[in-house]
C-alpha positions in Angstrom: 130.4 46.1 132.3 128.9 49.2 133.8 131.8 51.1 134.2 130.8 53.5 131.6 127.9 54.6 134.2 130.4 55.7 136.6 130.4 59.4 135.4 127.0 59.8 135.4 126.1 58.7 138.7 129.6 60.3 140.6 128.3 63.5 138.7 124.4 63.5 139.6 123.7 60.6 142.3 120.2 61.7 142.6 119.8 60.0 138.7 119.4 56.8 140.0 115.9 57.6 141.9 113.6 58.1 138.9 112.8 55.4 136.0 113.9 56.0 132.9 111.2 54.6 130.2 112.5 55.1 126.6 115.0 57.8 127.3 112.3 60.1 129.3 112.4 60.6 132.9 109.2 58.9 134.8 108.8 59.3 138.8 108.2 56.4 140.5 104.4 56.1 140.6 104.5 56.1 144.7 106.0 59.5 144.6 103.5 61.0 142.3 100.0 59.7 143.1 98.4 58.0 145.8 97.9 54.2 145.9 95.2 52.6 147.1 95.1 49.3 149.1 93.2 46.4 147.4 92.7 43.7 148.8 91.9 40.5 146.4 88.1 39.9 147.4 87.6 43.7 146.5 89.4 43.1 143.2 87.1 40.2 142.6 84.2 42.2 143.3 85.3 45.4 141.1 85.8 42.9 138.3 82.2 41.5 138.5 80.8 44.6 138.5 82.9 46.5 135.5 84.1 43.7 133.5 83.2 44.4 130.1 83.7 40.5 129.4 80.9 39.5 132.2 78.5 42.6 130.5 78.9 40.6 127.1 78.1 37.5 128.8 75.2 38.9 130.6 73.6 40.2 127.7 73.9 37.1 125.7 71.8 35.3 128.5 69.5 38.4 128.1 69.3 37.7 124.7 68.7 33.6 124.8 65.6 34.4 127.2 64.3 36.7 125.4 65.0 34.0 122.3 63.0 31.7 124.4 60.2 34.0 125.0 59.9 34.5 121.2 60.0 30.6 120.7 56.7 30.6 123.0 54.8 33.1 121.4 51.7 32.0 118.7 51.0 33.2 114.8 48.8 36.3 115.3 46.0 36.2 113.5 44.8 38.2 110.6 41.8 40.8 110.3 40.6 42.2 106.8 37.9 44.8 106.3 36.6 46.1 103.1 33.9 48.1 102.4 32.5 49.9 99.3 29.7 51.0 96.4 28.1 48.9 94.5 26.6 50.8 91.0 24.0 49.2 88.6 24.1 48.9 85.1 21.4 49.6 82.8 21.0 46.2 82.1 18.0 44.0 82.3 18.4 42.5 85.4 21.0 44.8 87.2 22.6 44.9 90.6 20.9 46.7 93.7 22.8 49.7 94.1 24.0 50.3 97.6 27.0 49.6 99.8 28.8 46.6 100.9 31.3 45.1 103.1 33.5 42.6 103.6 35.0 40.9 107.0 37.5 38.3 106.7 40.0 36.6 109.5 42.7 33.9 109.1 44.7 32.2 111.7 48.0 30.2 111.4 47.9 26.5 112.8 51.3 25.5 114.0 52.4 22.1 113.7 53.3 20.8 117.4 56.4 19.5 116.6 57.7 22.4 115.1 56.6 24.1 117.8 58.0 21.8 120.3 61.5 21.8 118.5 61.8 25.3 118.1 61.0 25.9 121.7 63.6 23.1 122.6 66.2 24.8 120.4 65.6 28.2 122.6 65.8 26.8 125.5 69.1 24.7 125.1 70.6 28.3 123.7 69.7 29.8 127.1 71.3 26.8 128.9 74.4 26.9 126.5 75.2 30.6 127.0 74.4 30.5 130.9 77.3 27.6 130.9 79.3 30.5 129.2 78.6 32.8 131.3 80.0 30.5 134.1 82.8 30.0 131.8 83.5 34.0 131.5 83.5 34.5 135.0 86.1 31.9 135.7 87.9 33.1 133.3 87.9 37.2 134.7 88.7 35.7 138.0 91.8 34.0 137.0 92.8 37.3 134.9 92.2 39.1 138.2 94.0 37.0 140.3 97.1 36.4 137.8 97.5 40.4 137.7 96.7 40.8 141.3 99.6 38.1 142.7 102.1 39.9 139.6 101.5 43.3 141.6 102.4 41.2 144.8 105.7 39.7 142.8 106.9 42.8 141.7 106.6 44.7 144.7 108.6 42.0 146.5 110.8 42.2 143.7 111.5 46.0 143.9 111.8 45.0 147.8 114.5 43.0 147.0 116.3 45.2 144.9 116.3 48.1 147.1 117.9 45.8 149.9 120.6 44.6 147.6 121.2 48.7 146.5 121.4 49.7 150.3 123.8 46.8 151.0 125.7 47.4 148.2 125.7 51.3 148.8 127.2 50.8 152.7 130.0 48.5 151.1 130.4 51.2 148.8 130.7 53.6 151.7 132.9 51.4 153.7 135.1 50.9 150.4 135.2 54.6 150.1 136.6 55.3 153.6 139.3 52.5 153.2 140.7 54.0 149.7 140.6 57.3 151.2 142.9 56.5 154.5 144.9 54.4 152.2 144.0 50.8 153.1 142.8 49.6 149.7 143.2 50.6 146.2 141.0 52.7 143.8 140.2 49.4 142.0 138.2 48.4 145.1 136.1 51.4 145.0 135.9 51.3 141.0 134.1 48.0 141.6 132.1 49.0 144.7 130.7 52.1 142.1 130.0 49.5 138.9 128.2 47.6 141.3 126.3 49.9 142.8 125.0 51.5 139.4 124.0 47.9 138.5 121.9 47.7 141.8 120.6 51.1 141.0 119.5 50.0 137.4 117.9 47.2 138.9 116.0 49.4 141.4 114.8 51.3 138.3 113.6 48.2 136.3 112.0 46.7 139.2 110.2 50.1 139.6 109.0 50.1 135.7 107.8 46.6 135.7 105.6 47.2 139.2 104.3 50.0 137.2 103.2 48.0 134.3 101.9 45.1 136.8 99.6 47.8 138.4 98.2 49.2 134.9 97.2 45.8 134.0 95.4 45.0 137.1 93.6 48.2 136.6 92.6 46.2 133.2 91.9 42.8 134.7 89.0 44.7 137.5 88.0 47.5 134.3 88.8 50.2 136.2 89.2 53.3 134.1 89.9 55.8 136.6 93.5 57.5 137.6 93.5 55.5 140.5 96.5 53.1 141.1 95.9 50.2 142.8 98.2 48.1 145.4 97.7 44.9 146.0 97.8 43.9 149.7 98.8 40.3 150.6 101.5 37.3 150.1 102.0 34.9 147.5 99.8 31.2 148.7 101.9 28.8 150.4 101.9 25.1 149.0 98.2 23.4 149.3 97.2 19.6 149.1 95.9 18.9 145.6 94.3 15.5 144.8 95.9 13.2 142.6 95.4 13.9 138.9 93.7 10.5 138.1 90.9 12.0 139.9 90.8 15.6 139.1 90.8 14.8 135.3 87.1 12.8 135.4 86.0 15.8 137.7 86.9 18.2 135.6 85.2 17.1 132.5 82.3 16.4 134.4 82.0 19.7 135.7 83.7 22.4 133.7 81.5 25.0 132.5 83.0 25.1 128.8 82.5 21.3 128.3 78.8 21.5 129.6 78.5 24.6 127.1 80.0 22.6 124.1 77.9 19.6 125.1 74.7 21.9 125.3 75.5 23.7 121.9 75.5 20.1 120.3 72.0 19.4 122.2 70.7 22.7 120.7 72.1 21.9 116.9 70.6 18.5 117.2 67.2 20.0 118.1 67.7 22.4 115.2 68.0 19.2 112.8 64.6 18.3 114.1 63.0 21.5 113.6 64.1 21.3 110.2 62.1 18.5 110.1 59.5 19.7 111.3 59.0 22.5 109.2 58.8 20.0 106.1 55.1 19.4 107.6 52.8 22.4 105.9 51.1 24.4 108.6 47.6 25.2 107.7 45.8 28.3 107.4 42.0 28.3 108.5 39.9 31.8 107.2 36.4 33.0 107.3 34.9 35.6 105.7 31.7 37.4 105.7 30.4 39.8 102.9 27.1 42.2 102.5 25.8 43.4 99.4 22.8 45.3 99.0 20.6 42.1 97.6 22.9 39.6 99.3 24.6 38.4 102.2 27.0 35.2 102.2 29.7 33.4 104.5 32.8 31.8 103.7 35.2 29.2 105.2 38.5 28.0 103.8 41.7 26.3 104.3 45.0 27.2 103.0 47.9 24.2 102.7 51.1 24.9 100.9 52.4 22.3 98.9 55.9 21.0 99.4 56.6 20.1 96.1 60.0 22.4 95.2 61.2 23.7 98.6 61.2 19.9 100.8 64.2 21.9 103.0 66.9 20.0 102.2 69.3 22.8 102.1 68.2 23.7 105.5 68.5 20.1 107.2 72.2 19.6 105.7 73.1 23.0 107.2 71.5 21.8 110.5 73.3 18.5 110.4 76.9 20.1 109.4 76.2 22.3 112.6 75.6 19.5 114.6 78.9 17.7 113.3 80.7 20.6 113.6 79.8 21.3 117.4 80.6 17.8 118.1 84.0 18.4 117.0 84.4 21.7 118.9 83.3 19.7 122.1 85.8 17.4 121.8 88.2 20.0 121.0 87.2 21.6 124.1 87.4 18.6 126.0 91.4 17.9 124.9 92.0 21.3 125.4 90.8 21.2 129.0 92.5 17.8 129.6 95.9 19.1 128.2 95.3 22.6 130.1 94.7 20.3 133.5 97.9 18.4 133.3 100.1 21.4 132.0 98.8 23.2 135.4 99.5 20.3 137.8 102.7 19.4 136.3 103.6 22.9 136.8 102.5 23.5 140.2 104.0 20.0 141.1 107.6 21.2 139.7 107.3 24.9 141.1 106.8 23.5 144.7 109.3 21.3 144.7 111.7 24.3 143.3 110.4 26.6 146.1 110.8 23.9 148.8 114.2 23.0 147.5 115.2 26.8 147.4 113.7 27.6 150.8 115.5 24.5 152.4 119.1 24.5 150.8 120.3 27.3 148.1 118.4 30.3 150.0 120.1 29.4 153.4 123.5 28.6 151.6 123.7 31.9 149.6 122.8 34.0 152.5 125.3 32.4 154.9 127.9 32.7 151.9 127.1 36.6 152.0 127.6 36.9 155.8 130.5 34.8 156.0 132.1 37.2 152.8 130.9 40.4 154.2 132.8 39.5 157.8 135.8 38.3 156.2 136.0 41.3 154.2 136.0 43.0 157.4 138.8 41.5 159.2 140.7 41.5 155.2 140.7 37.8 154.4 138.9 38.2 151.7 138.6 41.0 148.6 135.4 43.0 147.7 135.2 40.5 144.4 134.1 37.8 146.9 131.4 39.6 148.7 130.1 41.0 145.4 129.9 37.8 144.2 128.4 36.7 147.4 125.9 39.1 146.6 125.1 38.5 143.4 124.3 35.0 143.8 122.0 35.7 146.7 120.1 38.4 144.5 119.9 35.2 141.8 118.7 32.9 144.2 115.9 35.2 145.9 114.8 35.9 142.1 114.6 32.3 140.9 112.8 31.7 144.4 110.2 34.7 143.6 109.6 33.5 140.4 109.2 30.0 141.2 106.7 30.9 144.3 104.6 33.2 141.4 105.2 30.0 138.8 103.2 28.1 141.7 100.8 30.6 142.4 99.7 31.4 138.6 99.4 27.3 138.6 97.1 27.1 141.2 95.0 29.7 140.0 94.9 27.9 136.4 93.7 24.5 138.7 90.9 26.9 140.5 89.9 28.2 137.0 89.4 24.0 135.7 87.2 23.9 138.5 90.2 21.8 141.1 89.3 22.3 144.5 92.4 22.4 147.2 92.8 22.4 150.7 
């Protein structure tokens, strides 16, 4: 299927080195841009510093803190001053002409229950935003780990592709020599050329995927510079995880998303209490002093709103509906987290079994088959087709093993995001 590529590679063998992206030749990143080594701890620290999601969560916490301060604030008193001139009219008992002054002050007295529920609502909002910030941090760390280990996966994938290309090139050289001396037919060389074109295409594809993974890592850690980061490390080996029956209640008890949902439900209930408290009229006490040219007097009074038309039925109904909505969201969040836990746990178990099976059996058998096929080919006992088939099988097993190891790593990251501890 790769025979149509032979004229291109035979005419210009160097065309296999750069990556082809959308018909445009792009040199590999390692040849044009210096890579900055990056450890996982450093990547997490950069994300903590630069992530817009964490900045937004911090801003929400600060807003909630300001809301608590606002809820504690008392209603300001009001002060009034008026001054003017009084003129007398030509009547039998006219007023004494002269200046007039009026001083007044008023203060609204809050209902204690309304103040307590208002402050409770603001404090619960702050607690809920704190839990939300913890959940966002877990999510950001999981995204960074996924992107970080994807770079490691793509690096290993590229290394496997290059190893395969080196083996195929060596085989091609051997076949060419044998064809030139007349020991093999040209069909053998054609097959070797086609397989080399396939291996070169695999290297270019792996190089492009590695470049994409590095770009996604930059997004995950929130860095917008032109630097390219080269993740340093390996995919984790198997770890010990507690049984699912033990993990489920612990996750439901401690996960920040569930704590946030429960806190928001409590906040909605506090809003209902606050709306009920607002039905009690808040009195406003006032006092004034007025001085005229001939008389001086004081007044004291109280202003009490009468809840005749607006009894806050609509506000109370809205608040109660929000309670029902918060309760439904909390139940939905619990179902989602339980499902995510079961899915990640099963994925880890299956991927771990697949890794162990491939490492213990298929990989060793494929490597032995390649070695046997190559030795048999040297002694003329087998043709190039058998060698190429064995090499393809080995590449397939390596690819399956790498995918299984990354799936196991991804499942482990998902479990860590859910708060699961492991050894």
